[in-house]
C-alpha positions in Angstrom: 130.4 85.0 203.9 128.6 86.5 201.2 130.2 86.5 198.2 132.7 89.5 196.4 130.8 91.7 194.2 133.0 92.7 191.5 135.4 95.3 191.9 134.6 98.7 189.7 137.0 99.0 187.3 137.3 102.8 188.3 138.3 101.5 192.1 141.1 99.2 190.2 142.8 102.4 188.2 146.2 102.6 188.1 147.3 106.4 190.6 147.9 108.4 187.3 144.5 107.4 185.3 142.9 108.3 189.1 144.3 111.5 189.7 144.1 112.5 185.5 140.9 111.9 185.7 139.8 113.7 189.5 141.7 116.2 187.3 139.7 116.5 184.1 136.0 116.5 186.6 137.6 119.2 188.6 138.4 121.6 185.6 135.1 120.6 184.7 133.4 121.9 188.2 135.5 124.7 188.3 134.2 125.7 184.6 130.5 125.4 185.1 129.9 126.9 188.5 132.2 129.9 187.8 130.0 132.5 187.2 126.9 130.6 188.0 127.1 129.7 191.9 127.6 133.1 194.1 129.8 131.6 196.5 132.7 130.1 194.2 132.3 132.9 192.0 133.0 135.5 194.6 135.6 133.5 195.9 137.9 132.8 193.7 137.5 136.0 191.9 139.1 137.2 196.2 142.0 134.8 195.3 142.7 135.9 191.9 142.0 132.9 190.0 140.5 132.2 186.7 139.5 128.6 186.3 140.4 128.2 182.7 144.2 129.0 183.6 144.5 126.1 186.2 146.4 123.5 185.1 145.6 120.7 187.2 146.2 119.0 189.2 149.3 120.6 189.4 147.3 124.1 190.9 145.1 122.1 193.4 146.7 123.7 196.2 146.1 127.3 195.1 142.5 126.6 195.2 141.4 128.3 198.6 139.8 126.2 201.6 136.5 126.1 202.7 135.8 126.4 206.1 132.2 125.7 207.8 131.9 128.9 209.4 132.2 130.6 206.1 129.5 128.3 204.8 127.5 129.3 208.3 128.4 133.3 207.6 126.6 132.8 204.2 123.5 131.5 205.3 123.4 134.0 208.1 123.9 136.9 205.3 121.6 135.6 202.7 119.1 133.3 204.5 118.1 130.9 204.5 120.4 128.8 201.5 123.2 131.0 201.2 125.0 131.3 197.7 126.5 128.5 197.6 123.4 127.3 195.3 125.2 126.9 191.1 121.2 127.0 189.8 117.9 128.9 190.7 116.3 127.6 194.1 113.5 126.0 192.0 115.4 123.2 190.7 116.3 121.8 194.0 114.3 118.7 195.4 115.7 117.9 198.2 116.5 119.7 201.9 118.7 118.2 204.3 120.5 119.8 207.2 123.6 118.5 209.4 123.2 117.5 212.6 125.0 120.4 214.8 126.8 118.4 216.8 129.7 121.2 216.4 127.6 124.4 215.8 124.0 125.7 213.9 122.9 123.2 211.7 123.8 124.2 207.9 120.2 123.6 205.2 121.7 121.9 202.6 119.6 121.7 199.2 119.7 119.4 196.1 119.0 118.5 192.6 117.6 115.3 191.2 121.2 114.8 189.8 123.4 115.7 192.3 120.9 113.5 194.6 121.5 111.3 192.2 125.6 111.5 192.3 125.7 110.5 196.3 123.0 107.6 195.7 126.1 106.4 193.3 128.5 107.2 195.9 126.3 104.9 198.6 126.5 102.1 195.7 130.6 101.5 196.3 129.6 101.6 200.1 127.4 98.7 199.5 129.7 96.9 197.2 132.4 97.2 200.0 130.1 94.9 202.4 128.9 93.0 200.2 125.5 93.7 199.9 123.2 93.5 196.8 120.0 92.6 195.7 119.5 89.5 197.6 119.5 91.8 201.0 117.3 93.0 203.0 117.9 96.3 205.0 116.8 97.6 208.1 117.2 101.3 209.2 116.5 101.7 212.3 116.3 105.2 213.0 114.4 108.4 213.0 114.2 109.8 209.2 114.9 113.6 210.0 116.7 115.9 207.7 119.8 113.9 208.2 121.3 112.9 204.7 123.0 109.6 205.5 119.6 107.9 206.4 118.1 109.4 203.0 120.8 108.6 200.9 121.7 105.3 202.1 117.6 104.2 201.7 117.3 105.3 198.6 120.8 104.0 197.2 119.8 100.6 198.6 116.4 100.2 196.8 118.3 101.0 193.3 120.6 98.6 194.0 117.6 95.9 194.2 117.9 95.4 197.7 114.6 95.1 200.1 114.8 98.1 202.6 112.9 98.2 205.6 112.1 101.6 207.3 112.2 101.6 210.7 111.8 105.2 212.1 109.7 106.4 215.0 110.0 102.8 216.9 111.0 101.9 220.3 114.2 100.1 220.3 111.8 96.9 221.7 109.9 97.4 218.6 112.6 97.2 216.5 114.0 93.8 218.1 110.6 92.7 217.4 110.7 93.6 213.8 114.0 92.0 213.0 112.6 88.8 214.7 109.5 89.6 212.0 111.0 90.6 208.8 114.9 88.5 209.5 116.5 91.5 207.5 120.7 90.6 206.7 121.7 94.2 206.8 121.4 96.9 209.8 122.4 100.9 208.8 122.8 102.4 212.2 125.3 104.1 214.1 127.3 102.0 216.3 125.8 103.6 219.6 122.9 102.1 218.8 123.7 98.6 217.7 125.6 98.1 221.0 122.1 100.2 222.6 120.2 97.3 220.3 122.5 94.3 221.8 121.5 95.9 225.4 118.0 95.8 224.9 118.0 92.9 224.0 119.3 91.5 226.7 116.8 93.4 228.7 113.9 92.0 227.3 114.7 88.2 226.1 116.2 87.3 229.0 116.9 83.4 228.4 115.6 84.0 224.9 117.9 84.0 221.9 120.6 86.6 221.6 120.9 89.1 218.6 123.9 86.9 217.5 122.1 84.6 216.1 119.3 86.4 214.4 119.3 86.4 210.1 121.8 89.9 210.2 125.3 88.9 208.9 126.5 92.7 208.2 125.9 96.5 209.8 127.1 98.9 208.0 127.9 101.6 211.0 128.6 105.9 210.4 128.4 109.1 212.5 130.9 107.9 215.2 134.5 106.8 215.2 133.7 103.7 217.3 133.1 101.6 213.4 136.6 101.9 213.7 137.8 101.6 217.3 139.2 98.7 217.6 137.2 97.7 221.1 133.8 98.9 220.4 134.2 97.2 216.6 134.5 93.8 218.6 131.2 94.6 221.1 129.1 94.9 218.1 130.4 91.9 216.0 130.4 89.9 219.2 127.0 90.9 219.9 125.3 90.6 216.6 127.4 87.8 215.6 128.1 89.5 212.5 130.5 91.8 211.0 130.9 95.7 211.2 131.3 98.1 207.9 132.5 101.2 208.4 131.6 104.1 206.8 131.4 107.9 206.8 130.1 111.0 205.3 128.8 114.3 205.8 125.5 116.6 204.7 127.8 119.1 203.5 129.8 116.6 201.3 128.2 113.9 200.6 129.1 109.8 201.4 132.8 110.1 201.4 134.2 106.7 202.3 133.9 102.9 203.1 135.3 99.5 204.3 136.4 96.5 202.3 135.3 93.7 203.7 139.0 91.8 203.1 140.6 94.4 204.7 139.6 95.5 207.8 140.6 98.2 210.8 140.2 101.1 207.5 137.9 102.9 205.1 138.7 103.4 201.5 138.2 107.0 200.7 136.1 107.4 197.4 138.6 109.2 195.1 136.7 108.2 191.9 133.8 110.8 192.9 136.3 113.1 195.3 139.5 114.6 195.8 141.0 113.9 199.2 143.8 115.5 200.6 145.6 115.3 204.4 147.0 119.0 205.4 148.2 120.0 208.7 145.6 121.7 210.0 147.8 124.5 211.3 149.9 125.0 207.9 147.3 124.0 205.6 150.3 121.9 203.5 150.1 117.9 202.6 151.5 115.6 205.4 152.9 112.2 204.3 151.1 109.0 204.7 151.6 107.8 208.0 151.2 111.2 209.6 148.1 112.6 211.2 146.4 115.4 209.1 143.1 116.7 208.5 140.6 115.5 205.9 140.2 118.3 203.2 137.8 117.4 200.5 136.3 118.6 197.4 133.4 116.7 195.9 133.0 116.6 191.8 129.6 115.7 191.1 127.6 117.5 193.2 127.6 120.4 190.7 124.3 122.0 192.0 125.8 122.4 195.5 129.4 121.9 195.4 132.7 122.1 198.3 136.0 123.1 196.9 139.0 122.0 199.2 136.0 121.7 202.2 138.0 121.4 205.8 135.9 118.7 207.4 137.4 119.0 211.0 138.3 115.0 211.0 141.6 113.8 212.2 142.6 111.1 209.7 146.3 109.1 209.4 146.3 108.2 205.3 147.5 104.7 204.3 149.0 105.1 200.2 149.7 101.1 200.6 147.6 99.1 197.0 145.0 97.1 199.9 144.9 93.1 199.5 140.8 93.7 198.1 142.7 95.0 194.8 141.2 98.6 195.3 143.5 101.3 194.4 141.7 103.8 196.3 143.6 105.1 199.2 142.7 104.8 202.8 142.4 106.1 205.9 144.0 103.8 208.5 141.5 103.2 211.9 138.9 105.0 209.9 138.3 108.6 211.5 140.6 109.0 214.3 138.8 111.9 215.8 137.4 115.2 215.6 139.9 117.7 215.8 137.5 120.2 217.8 137.2 117.5 220.3 140.3 117.5 221.8 141.1 119.0 225.2 144.0 119.7 227.1 144.1 118.1 229.9 147.0 118.6 232.0 149.8 119.2 229.8 148.2 116.2 227.8 145.6 116.2 224.4 143.0 114.1 225.0 140.4 112.9 222.2 136.8 111.3 223.5 138.0 108.5 220.9 141.0 107.7 222.7 138.3 107.2 226.0 136.3 105.3 224.3 139.0 102.8 223.2 139.7 102.3 226.5 136.3 102.0 228.1 135.1 99.9 225.6 137.2 97.1 225.9 136.1 96.8 229.8 133.6 93.4 229.3 131.8 94.6 232.5 131.0 98.6 231.0 127.7 98.9 230.1 127.6 102.4 229.3 129.7 105.7 230.2 129.8 109.4 230.3 133.5 111.1 230.6 133.3 114.8 232.2 136.4 117.5 231.4 135.8 120.1 234.1 138.1 123.2 235.4 139.5 122.8 238.8 141.5 125.8 239.6 143.7 126.8 236.8 143.5 123.4 235.7 141.1 120.5 233.7 140.6 117.2 235.1 139.0 114.4 233.8 136.2 112.2 235.8 134.6 109.3 234.3 130.8 107.6 235.3 130.5 104.3 234.2 127.5 101.9 233.9 128.4 98.2 234.9 127.0 95.0 234.1 123.9 94.3 236.8 126.0 90.5 237.4 128.8 92.3 238.2 129.8 92.3 242.0 133.3 93.6 242.7 132.2 96.9 241.4 135.1 98.7 243.2 137.8 96.7 241.9 136.7 96.8 238.0 136.5 100.7 238.3 140.2 100.8 240.0 141.0 98.0 237.0 139.3 100.4 234.5 141.4 103.7 235.9 144.8 102.1 235.6 144.0 101.6 231.6 142.9 105.1 231.6 146.2 105.8 233.2 148.4 103.9 231.1 146.4 104.9 227.9 146.2 108.6 228.5 148.8 109.2 230.8 146.2 111.1 233.3 144.5 109.6 236.8 141.1 109.8 236.1 139.4 108.6 238.6 135.9 106.8 237.8 132.9 106.0 239.8 129.9 103.7 239.4 126.6 104.7 238.9 123.3 102.8 238.8 121.7 101.1 236.1 120.0 103.4 233.5 121.1 106.4 235.1 122.9 107.3 231.6 121.5 108.6 228.6 121.2 107.0 225.6 121.5 107.5 221.7 119.8 106.5 218.8 122.0 109.0 217.0 125.2 110.7 217.2 125.9 109.9 221.3 127.9 112.7 223.2 129.3 110.6 225.8 132.5 113.0 226.5 130.6 116.3 228.2 132.9 119.6 228.5 132.2 121.6 231.3 133.7 125.2 230.9 
């Protein structure tokens, strides 16, 4: 086990001091963008709010919520960047875009200063994972326009770690690179961590498994899998390494991180964000322990800020102090689901994460796809699974999986075994739950 890095004092301050500091920085942000950022200047004026008159944090709830639909409409009305930029476009040096899993991608720009703020946020992720200058970090993904890859890489180099890009390579080539450069840390999606385990078993045969590699920790993001116990257990068993979950958004930045001492939840980086959990219908705060929507305000991205941004992420807040010593709030179970991924099936609310939690706990299942389709006036769920080639009693595994799905979901879900390699594989965010109108 690596030695623990000192926890920054800001992450251990009292809740009172943290809230006061958040209020001070939010007030400074609002004053800095008022009259300069066309999007928020108009938005605050429509709400009848003068930033100088606000008393924070008391008046936080007076600030209007921001939605992705607003940002998309803004970019459509003022292409290509929209009006959320605080400074002249010539000052911006970075371009990224969202992964468009829920609609048209958002285009996002950053100045050198706002980019550095995000790299500082990533330092908190690395600290939680006990990653430091002695580590070698492999990044096995294509370096496209998605923010998380680039910020993780740049922050790793500033940390003094040896950072190895592995874009534009096959999974087999990446496995060979792991053998050669001997990384201690991997940054990837949960899906791709499992994919590399699968490919290693296929190409190495009786050779050394990934559990015998030098990798000691995988920092995963992009999907809820890192906090789904069955998925997490599969990754850790396949790699013989620790999983650290993390999440962020291109338009918001790196938000959360899991600490080494207390798995199963992610800390919110409240030093750099104002984080709220609200009822998605009423917009009112929900108490700790109850599910709600995560709403974020980034405090250091002045060049392209978001204020009270509705993320669409379903979370459960844990306000108890963590055993690691951090006073930052945690999200129990990480990101539980995307609110807009919920589908009504025969009167039952079904989330893709609930299906994954069941199927990843079936040891024989290598890959799966769930299809939700209309049957007359109702919807039904069916599941296809690829099973380990060594499985002989395929029908028995399918019937056992059906029983587990019924117990977890309260639904009858037919499970069918399909041929090896017939289901899609993913490097980035996976879409294993398909909704057919």
